[in-house]
C-alpha positions in Angstrom: 104.4 84.1 110.5 105.3 86.9 108.2 107.2 86.7 105.1 108.7 89.8 103.7 110.3 90.2 100.3 112.2 93.6 99.3 114.8 94.8 97.2 118.3 94.1 98.9 119.6 97.5 100.5 122.7 98.9 98.8 122.6 96.0 95.7 122.1 97.6 92.8 120.0 95.6 89.6 123.0 94.2 87.6 123.4 92.5 84.3 124.8 88.6 84.6 127.2 87.0 82.8 125.0 85.5 80.3 122.9 88.5 79.8 120.4 88.4 82.0 119.1 90.9 84.9 119.4 90.4 88.2 116.9 92.2 90.7 118.6 91.4 94.4 116.3 90.8 96.7 116.1 89.9 100.7 113.9 87.2 102.5 112.7 88.2 105.9 110.3 86.0 108.0 108.9 87.4 111.1 111.8 90.4 110.8 114.4 88.1 111.0 116.8 87.8 107.8 116.8 84.4 105.9 118.8 85.2 103.0 119.5 87.6 99.7 118.7 85.8 96.6 117.7 87.5 92.9 115.5 87.6 91.0 116.8 86.9 87.5 114.9 88.1 84.0 115.5 87.9 80.6 115.6 90.8 78.6 112.1 90.4 77.0 111.2 89.3 80.7 112.5 92.9 82.0 110.8 94.6 79.3 107.2 92.9 79.9 108.1 93.8 83.6 108.9 97.8 82.7 105.8 97.9 81.1 103.6 96.7 83.5 105.1 98.8 86.0 104.9 101.7 83.9 101.3 101.0 83.3 100.5 100.7 87.0 102.4 103.8 88.0 100.6 105.8 85.2 99.0 109.1 86.7 100.3 108.8 90.0 102.6 111.8 90.7 106.6 111.3 90.5 108.4 111.8 93.7 111.5 114.4 93.0 114.0 111.0 93.1 112.3 109.3 90.2 114.3 108.3 87.4 114.1 110.5 84.0 111.4 108.7 82.3 109.0 109.1 85.1 109.7 112.9 85.4 107.1 115.3 84.0 106.9 116.3 80.8 106.2 112.8 79.6 103.3 110.9 79.1 101.9 107.4 78.4 100.4 107.1 75.2 97.0 106.8 76.9 97.3 110.0 78.1 98.6 111.5 75.0 96.4 114.9 73.1 96.9 116.4 69.6 96.9 120.2 70.3 96.2 120.8 66.7 96.7 120.0 63.1 99.0 121.3 60.4 
């Protein structure tokens, strides 16, 4: 038996009426669609997930379709270098 959880196609992340973030997810088992649901996160939980994803992606090349926070020219604090002193 193989379970799979993935983003629901065509459904963007959104904010709920109570200020949470909802990440639409699709659950399948052995290739059969079982249900669509959402992972709901508080703003603090979303910030922690964002930070964890940034750390995990650090050093990986961004694809052309990546959001602006992943485009070249931005570096993480761990890779920033001081070029000179005034």
